C-alpha positions as CSV (number, residue, x, y, z in Angstrom):
1,M,4.1,0.9,7.9
2,D,4.6,1.5,4.1
3,V,2.2,0.1,1.5
4,R,3.2,-0.2,-2.1
5,I,0.5,-1.0,-4.7
6,G,1.3,-2.0,-8.3
7,V,-1.4,-1.0,-10.8
8,Q,-2.1,-3.0,-13.9
9,Q,-0.9,-1.4,-17.2
10,T,1.0,1.3,-15.3
11,P,4.7,1.3,-14.7
12,K,4.3,3.5,-11.6
13,E,3.5,2.3,-8.1
14,I,1.3,3.9,-5.5
15,E,3.3,4.3,-2.3
16,I,1.5,5.1,0.9
17,E,3.1,5.8,4.3
18,M,0.6,4.7,7.0
19,A,0.4,6.1,10.5
20,S,2.5,4.3,13.1
21,S,-0.6,3.4,15.0
22,V,-2.2,1.4,12.1
23,D,-2.6,-2.3,12.8
24,R,-0.8,-4.4,10.1
25,A,-3.4,-7.2,10.5
26,E,-6.3,-4.8,9.9
27,V,-4.6,-3.4,6.8
28,R,-4.0,-6.8,5.4
29,A,-7.6,-7.8,6.1
30,S,-8.8,-4.7,4.2
31,I,-6.6,-5.7,1.2
32,D,-7.8,-9.3,1.3
33,A,-11.4,-8.2,1.3
34,A,-10.9,-5.8,-1.6
35,L,-9.0,-8.4,-3.7
36,A,-11.8,-11.0,-3.0
37,D,-14.3,-8.9,-5.0
38,A,-13.2,-7.4,-8.4
39,T,-15.9,-4.7,-8.1
40,S,-14.8,-3.3,-4.8
41,V,-12.4,-0.5,-4.0
42,L,-9.4,-0.6,-1.6
43,W,-9.5,2.5,0.6
44,L,-6.4,3.3,2.7
45,T,-5.6,6.4,4.8
46,D,-2.1,7.8,4.8
47,R,-0.3,9.3,7.8
48,H,-1.5,12.8,6.8
49,G,-5.1,11.8,6.9
50,R,-5.5,11.6,3.1
51,D,-7.8,8.8,1.8
52,I,-6.5,6.9,-1.2
53,A,-8.8,4.6,-3.3
54,V,-7.7,2.0,-5.8
55,P,-10.2,-0.2,-7.7
56,S,-9.4,-3.8,-6.8
57,A,-9.8,-4.9,-10.4
58,K,-6.7,-2.7,-11.3
59,I,-4.4,-4.0,-8.5
60,A,-1.5,-6.0,-9.8
61,Y,0.2,-6.5,-6.4
62,V,0.4,-5.1,-2.9
63,E,3.6,-5.0,-0.8
64,L,3.5,-4.3,3.0
65,G,6.6,-3.1,4.6
66,S,7.8,-1.5,7.7
67,S,8.5,2.2,7.9
68,D,11.0,1.4,10.6
69,G,12.9,-0.8,8.2
70,E,16.2,0.1,6.6
71,R,16.0,2.9,4.0
72,R,18.9,3.5,1.7
73,I,19.8,7.1,0.9
74,G,22.3,8.2,-1.7
75,F,24.5,6.3,-4.1
76,G,26.3,3.9,-1.7
77,A,26.7,0.3,-2.7
78,G,24.2,-1.9,-0.9
């Protein structure tokens, strides 16, 4: 599963590729809990075991996607 996080006042996004064994509902519950409290921190672990922290007060949006989904490569018309 892929997670994309938009950060306030920053044009770049944080993109995290999660392990295939991660439960989507658990990730969503973690995101919901972090967004419910502006003083909390959202912690996620990528597929390489690295921990990523984002202060919930700085999160603009979160997008959950599937790593198995269609990925476009190259310059072909979509």
